Every structure is written in C-alpha cells, then in structure tokens.
N, C-alpha and C positions, 0 to 999 in steps of 0.2 A: 598549303597541304599540311594536315595534322600529322605529328609524328605517331607512328604505331607503338603501342605499348604491348611488350612481351613479358616483362617482369615488373610487377609493381609490389612496392613495400614502402615503409615509413617508420621512422624512429623520432620520437620527441627529444629534440635537444634542449629545448628551453625548460622543460620540467613542468610547465603549467599549461600546456595545449591539450585541450580535451578532445578536439575533432579536428580532422586534417583532410580536406577534399583533394583527390587527384582526377584530373588536373585542377588546380586552384581557380581557373577561369574558363568557363565554356565546359565543353565535354571532351573526352579522349577517344581515340580509334583503337579499339581493342579487336582482337581475333580469337576465334574460338580455339583454345589452346593456350591462351595467355595465362603466365603463373602468377598468382596473388600469394604473398608470403604475409601470415598474420602471426604475431607473437603472441606469448601466453597472456599478456596483459592488454590485449586488443581485440576488438570487433571489427569487422568489415561489412559495411551495408552497400550493396550494389544496386545502383539505380540506372533505369533505362526509360527514356521517354517520360521522365518525372516520376516514375513509380519504382519502389523497391522490389527489386527481383529476388534477392537472396540475402542471407546473413550468415558471413563465413566466421567460424571460430579459430582458435589457435592451429596452426599448421601450413602446409603448401597445397594450395587450392588451383586446379586446372579449370578455366572457364570451358564449360561445354554446353551443349543445348540441354543436358540433364540438369545442371545448375541453373539454368535459366529457361524453363519450360515455356514460357511466353515467346520465346524467340525461335522455338522449334520449327513452327510452320514457316515463318518468314525466311529463316536461314536456309531451310531444305528446298524452298521454292526458288530462291535467288541464286544459291551457290551449290546446289545438289550435294550438301553434305561435306564439301570441301572447307579448308580453313578459310572462314569468311570474316571480313571486317564489319564492325558496328560501333555505333557511337554510344558511350555510357559514361557514368561517373562513379567513382569509387570514394566513400567516406570512411576514413579509418577513425575509430572511436578508441580513446585512450580509456582503458576500465581500471587503471590503478587508483589507489585512494589518495586523494589530494588532502593533505594535511596541513595543519597550522594556518588555516584560513581564519581570518580575523572577523569579529562582529563588535559593533559598539553603537552607542546612542549618540546621534548628531544633535538632538534635542533632547532635554531632560524629560523623564516621565514625571508626571504629576501623581503623588501617592498621599492617601489619607493615612496619617499615622495616628495611632490612639494615643501616644504621649507627646507627639511634636506637632500634632493637627496636620496641617498641609506641609508637604515637604517635596523637594524637587530631588530626583535621584537620577544618577548617570550609571550605566552599567557597560561593561565589555567583557570579552572572553574569546574563546576560539572554537572552531568546529572542523570537521573532516567529513568529506563526501565522495561518492563515486558514482558513475554512471551505471545504472542497473539495468535499464532498457534501451539499447542502442538506437533502434529505429524511432521510438516513440520521443526520445531526447532530441533526435535530428529534426523531426517533424515539428515538434512543439517549440524548440528554442533555437537551433542552429540555422535551419533553413537552407539557404544556399549559399551560405557564406564559405569562403576559401578556407579559413581556419577559425577556430573559435577556442578562447582560452578562459580561465578562472576568473580573469580580471573582468571579463564582460558580463560575467553572471554574478558577480560577488556582491555588488550593489543591490541588485534585485533581491537576493537571498537576505541581505541584512535587514532590508525593510520587513521582509516576512518574518524574521526572528524577533525584531523588536516589537511588532504587533502582538505577537503571541506573549511574549515576555511581560508585556504591561498588564494582560489579563491575568497571567500567572501570580504575578506580585500581588494583585488584589485579592486573589483567592487563597493564596498559601500563607502569607504573614500578616501581622497586625501592627507590628513595629519594626523600625530599621534596627532597633537594638537586638532583635532575633535573627537577623539575616544570616550571619556567620554559620550558624548551626543548620540553615536551610539551603547552603549552597548545592549540596549534592541532589537534594530533593527536587530543586528548581531546574537543575540541569536534566534530571530524568524526566521530569514531567514535560519539559520543553521539547526534548528529543522524541517524546512519544507523540506529542501534538504536531510537531513539524514533520513527522515521518510521513504522513498523508499528504501534506503540502508539497513536499519534496517529490513524492512518489508520482504525482499526477503529471510530472514533467519528465519522469524517467530517471530520477535520481534518487540516491540512497544516502540518508544522513548517517554516517557511521559512529561519529562521536560528537558530544556537544558539552562544552565546559563553561562555567560561570566564573570568572576569575575575580570580579569585583563588582559590587554595587554600592556606591557612595552618595551621600549628601553633598551640597555645595561646601566649599572651605569655610564660610561664614558659620554654617550650622555646626561644622565639625569643631571649630573654635568654641562654640557656646557648649558642645558636649564635653568637651575638654575641661572647660570652667566647671561645669555641673560635677564631673568626676573629682576635680580638686576640692570642691566643697564637700563632697560626700567622704572624701579621704581624711578631711580634718574632723570629722565627728562631731562632739559636742562643742559648739561655737563658745560657750562660756568658759569651759575648761581650756580652750585654745587662748582665749584672750588672757586668762590668769597666767597661762604659761608665758605668753609674750611680754606680759607686764613684768613677771618675775625675771625673765631673762634681761629686759631693759634696765631693771633696777640692778642686776648684777653688773652689765656692762658699765653703767654710770658709775657704780662704786669703784670700778677699777680704773676710772678715769683719774689720773694723778697730775693733771695740767696745773692745779693749784700747789702742788708740792706737799710730800708728807702727809701728816694726819689731816691736816687743813683740807688737802686736795681730796683725800677720801671721804671727808665729811661733806664737801660740796657735792661730790659725785653721788653719795648716799642721798642727799636732799633732792638732787635733780631726778634721781631714780625714783624717789618716793613721789615727787611731784608729777612726773609721767605717768606713774601708776594710777594716781587720783584722777589725772585728767582723762585716761583711757576708761577708768571706772565710770566716771561721769558720763562720757560719750556713750557708753554702753547702756546706762540707765536711760538717757535721754532717746536713745534708738528704740528701746523696748517700750517706753512710756509713749511714744508717738512723736518723738523728735524733739521734745523739751521746748515747745514753742510757748511763749509766754501769752497770758490772757489778753494782754493788750495788742497783740499782734505785731509787736516791734521786732520779734524774732530773737530776743535775748533768751538764753537758755541758763538752766541750773540743774544740779544734780537732783534726780528724783529721790524722795524720802521712801526708805523701804519699811514695810510693816511685817509683823509676824503672823503667820497663817495659824488660825486657832485650831486646825485639824492636823497638820504635819508639823508645825512649829519652825519652819524654815522662813528665812526673811526673803520677801519677795516684793516685786513692784506693786503698788496699790491698783485695785481693779475690783470687779465683781467677784471673779474666781481666781483660785489660786492657780499659777502657771505650773506648780510642781506637782500637786495632787489633784487638782481640778474642783476642789470643793469651795463653797462660798466662802468669801473672806469676811463678810459682815456677819454679826450674830445677833439674833433677836432675844431680847430679855423675856425669860419665861413668866416674870410677874407683871410687868407693865406692857409688854409688846414693844418697847422702844428698840431703835438700832443701837448696838453697842460696838464701839470701834474694836478692831482686832487686837488681841493682846490685854483687853481690859479684863481685871477680875470681878469688878463689881458695876452694876449698872448706873451711870450718871444720872438717870432720871429718879428711880426709886430705891437704890442702894442694894438691891439684890444681888446675892452672889450668882455670878455667872457659872453655869455648869450644874446647877442645882443646890438647894440648901438655902439657909439665911444666916444673919449674924445675930447673936443674942444682944438685945438692947441694953442688957445690964453689965455683963462681963466681956462680951465682944468676941465670944468663942464661936466657932462654926456650928450651925444647927443643921442637921441633916433634913433634906426635903421630906414634908410630911410629919415631922416631929413636932408635938405640941408643947414640949418642955426642953430646956437647955440641958444638954448632957452634962455641963460643968457645974452650973449653980442652981439648976432646978427651976429657974424662972419661966412662968408660962408665956409662950409665944403666941401673939395674935396673928 
C-alpha cells in the first residue's frame, strides 16, 4: 500500500541537484488538499497519468480540482467532492544559478595560424547556467529519472561548447599571438551563439568565460626562443659585445701569475675574439665550406662597399645599403673590384674623369685639356 502524501517539500543538500522527483520511484498517492511547499529558487511540475497538469511557483499550494482541471470530472464522479486520493508525481526543479561549471578540450583544436601555419590549441574556461523553462527541461532532458544533477549534463554541454568555440576561433583571430586581446570578445560571441543551443533544452547560459587558449608545450618553447632572439636585437652587435666580454674575462685570468699571466689572458682573449669573428664570417658567407668539399673553413675576406664605404662580406649586393658591390668601368665596361680607384683594364679613373698622361693629374670627365699642364687629352 502506498503512503499518502499530505505535505510535499524538498531542499537540495548536495548543491548540484537540478531536478528531484517525489516519489523517486513510481508514483505517489495524493489527496485533494495536499500541501505543496515551493521555495523562491524552485518550480514544481505536477504530473498525472504522464501529463503535466500544472506548474507551481514559490509559496504554499493546496492541490484542488482547480489546480488540476483535468481531474475535476473524474474526482467529482468517484468521490462526490470529498477528499479523494489519486496517483501523481511531483518534480521539483532547482532554478538557482549553477556556477563554476567547467569546460575544456579533450582533444586539441586544429587551427590555421597566419604566422605558425598549422597549430594545435587547447582551451578551457568556466560557465554558469540555470533552468529557464522547467517543463521543457524535464521533458527534453530529465525524463522520468528520480533525480538529475549537473554532473549528468555537464559532458553534453561541454561538447556543445567546444563545437561552437572551434568555429569562433577560425572567424575571430588570425594568429595565436592575438589571442590575449580577444578573450572577452570570444566569450561574448560564444555566449550569444550558445544561448539558442541551451534554450532549446529549457536552459539559460548565464555566464561564459575563456580562461586560456594555449598551443602545445613544444610550440610554446619555440615561441620563447623566438622572443629571446628578438630581445637580442642586432646579432652582430651582440656577438661583438660577447667577444669583448670574453676578452675582458680572459685578461683578468692571472693563473700564470703577475704580468705574464695577464699577457697570457689577453692573448687568449684576442684569440677567442678572432675565432668568433671567423665563425661569424663563415656563417654569413655560407658556412665557409672549401671548394674541394673537404669541409675545411677559413675567414672570409671583407670588401669595401663603393656606395656606403662599410666593410662587408663579398657578394653581389651590399648587406648594409643593398646596392651592388661590383662597379662597371665607364670607359671599357669591364668589372672593377670594390674599392678600386682605377680600372685594371684601361686605367680609367673610377667615378668619372681621367688621368693626364703627361703630369698624372686628375682630368675631369669631358675635359679635352689637363687643368694642370694643358696637355691635350685623347
């Protein structure tokens, strides 16, 4: 025999129970006049014969034929208006805001980055929700379960969130280096798009936060290395500084004793500086590989740029000013090595003009006579 229910109420002691059914198994025996107590953070959905008869808000409610109009004819016929028992089910819906719910990626999101090409991203954050439409939530999600908690729906909601987040990342950002400034925007857009997804199950997404979106550890290490290289600035200046520091440290080494030790230290420092300079030159000129392929290396000879005057590694163009390192003779058209004042083929002065064949003075270009001795120029 079923116990007759006269006062029905429920309080959530766990803090994460969303729906609680009374009784938890089967149906209960109610009477017209049964008191149902509903608190401010609750709704009660009354079911009879598998149908939702009424929804009770906060307060004390007395079950009457007015509350349950579909029972009126049946009750009046069987019990002629007296207190009459009938079988029904009460679902208490917890309408408080469930906070600090977590979301995160089980598998990384593949993201096409404009600077790093393809990169895998992991993301995590938090969100809060509440039941907005009690009857819809029971019909769509809870069904006939005796009780339903956030743990049972959190996994389903996480999958929904990650699906929307993957689309948002591709639409919002171009590089992971811009992520930090877009966390709020991503959170706002995600909340807007997920609102409809949550709403069709009777839920309301109250808050949505992105706490971090990160690449794998190995990619983070490469980013740190890139930052360190950028912090060094001009590599040539840095290497000169390191060379000078090494020379100073070597000069302080007095392991040999007195002035002799200082001299040895200075010599070692100079030798180290020359070695480092040679290595830099070999690296910039393509590794210093010998023509016979034996792998032996030597210091690359520097040349003077005819345009900016700086000593640079030989090549077609100056690495400092970008202009050609080789010069063409204006008289014979031959190639003149950088820094040469006269053409090795015809003897013409590089940069314009000639040399007087009689006195050796410089004759400006286009002049027919030497300005020093008057000798006619051919």
